[in-house]
C-alpha positions, 0 to 999 in steps of 0.5 A, a space after each residue: 076788627 080784621 078787615 077783608 082785603 086781597 092778598 098779593 100774588 107777587 109777595 107770596 112764597 110759591 116754590 113747591 106750592 100747588 096752585 089752582 089756577 082758574 083761567 079764561 081760555 074759552 077761545 073760538 075753534 074751527 076744525 080743532 084749531 084755535 082761531 084766536 089766541 088773545 085769551 091764551 096770551 093774556 093768560 101767559 104772564 100770570 102762568 109764567 110768573 107761577 112756573 118761574 117761581 117754582 109752583 106746581 100749577 093745575 090750569 082750569 078753564 070752561 070752553 062753550 056751552 057743550 050739551 050734546 055728545 058732538 059738542 063734548 068731542 068739538 069742545 075739548 081743551 086739547 087745541 088750547 094745550 097745543 097752543 100752550 106747548 107752543 108757548 114752551 109749556 109742557 102740558 099734561 091734559 087730563 081726560 075729565 075736569 074731576 079726575 083725580 090724577 092731579 093728586 099724584 102727578 103734582 108730586 113729580 111735576 118740574 120746570 114748565 110742566 103744567 096740568 090742564 083739567 079737560 073743559 070744566 063744563 064736561 061736568 054739571 057740577 061746575 055751572 051748579 057751584 057744586 061743593 063736592 066737585 070743589 072739595 076734590 079740587 081743593 084736596 090738591 090745592 095749596 093756593 087758589 089763583 083766579 085770572 078769569 075775569 071774564 067768569 067773574 060773575 058767575 057763582 060757578 064751582 072754580 070761581 066761587 065754591 072752591 075759593 071758599 075752601 082755600 084760605 090762600 087765594 088771590 087774583 092774577 095779573 090780568 084781573 089786577 090790570 082789568 080792575 085798575 082800568 075799569 075802576 078808572 071809568 067807574 070812579 074817576 074818568 076824566 072828563 069829558 067822559 063818553 059811553 060809545 054803545 052798540 050791539 042789538 039790544 037796548 034791554 042789555 045796555 040800558 042798566 049801563 046807560 042809566 047808571 052813568 046818565 049823570 056821570 058821563 058828558 055824552 053818549 054815542 049810540 050805534 048798532 041795532 039798539 040805536 033804531 029803538 032810540 030813533 023810534 022813540 025819538 019819532 024817526 022812521 026805522 023801516 024794517 030795522 030790528 027794534 025792541 018795542 017793549 024798550 021804546 018808551 024806556 029809551 025815550 025816557 032815557 033820551 029825555 033825562 040826558 037831554 034835559 040835563 045838558 048831556 050830549 046825545 049822538 044818534 045815527 044820521 045815516 045808515 047802511 041799508 039792504 032790503 033783507 038781512 041776508 043780503 050783502 047788496 046795500 045802499 047808504 040813507 040820505 038821513 036818519 030816516 030808515 025808508 019803508 021796506 029797508 033795514 039798517 045794519 051799520 052806521 053810515 059814512 056821515 055817522 062814522 064822521 060825527 061820532 069820530 069828531 065827537 071822540 077827538 073831544 073826549 078824555 076817557 071813553 068807554 065802548 061796548 057793542 059794535 056798531 053793526 053787523 061787524 062779522 060780515 065785511 059789508 057791514 064792518 066799516 062802522 065798527 072799524 071806524 070807531 076802533 080807528 077813532 078810539 085809537 086816534 083819540 088822546 082819551 083814556 080808552 076802555 072797551 068792555 069785551 065782548 063783540 066790541 073787543 073782537 071788532 077792535 082786535 079784528 080792525 088791526 088797531 087794538 094796540 093803540 087802545 089803553 085797555 081791552 077787557 077780556 070779559 063782556 058781561 063782567 066788565 059791565 057788571 063791574 063798571 055798574 058797581 055790582 058785586 062779582 061773585 069771583 072777586 068777592 070770594 077772593 078777599 080774606 081776613 087780615 088781622 094785621 089790618 084795622 079799621 081807621 076808627 079802631 085806632 
């Protein structure tokens, strides 16, 4: 019986082949300019390999969540095309994602010329996993390459439906890198292994924490989610944001960890304000948050405590900032954790999203072993969930057989 496996992009004959390349170019924009080019730069190795190998490339990506006519004006991929032009490509931007133009244009494409479809979410067929839309793309596709890890947990037309229609399909170099790093965390992290987690919601992170409760040596908790855990421990949290419905679940998790001898670190001091919109802050004396105050970041003693714990680790996975990092007065905790991740000798992985942005903004990103480009996708992957975008890339290889058939 044939088994399923992934084809290897590096071994494919690409010369003259029409390649549909799904990328994640969902970059932040302001006034028609790209604010952060990291996702574009992360896509370049695969794109360059394809064009230098003689492939004729059609690039596809989503950008934001356009709903109104104004959104359609603001969320064009034209600024992304300009960035790719600066990287040495000659980009032909299509006026719509379901344009028929590539069918003819591909015939005359040469050298560094590439076609870029307009924002995939300009058609509702993308998020509906439309077979009709996918069939349009498949008409001019010989090989399908997915290098958009951040979208692999979505069963969308450019991720799932088209891959079902193209026999020669594989992932690019970015997904290959993502899978290698995340599989290490999921399957074989060097011990001691710590999870550093933050962000606003316990509800978003409790599946991750429960998955790894018996696999990790300790958990370090910051961000607004820490106040729900403190509440579960009977510590006053003032007016800080909590998820009341998850206090009991947070308490059960803490009890499970402590009963099994796993380390749990919660904030021992906080950056406090009177109102969320205020930038005037004080530092608490301890873990208790006074009545009428709210915490927006971990304090200096907590920063030191957490950094010391990370020095002892051999593997660390970080997902979620320590505070309201996008506001300068409350970014210190996240910056301190980025520095601690950079300085530890552990294998360090950041699971995308806001924690990745915080690490990049901190200036320590180049000292982290791997920063994922997919927040939700990275969490689902290490929890063992099947990602539609990866599952559909597997093909049957008749030359391979199961061991028990030999």
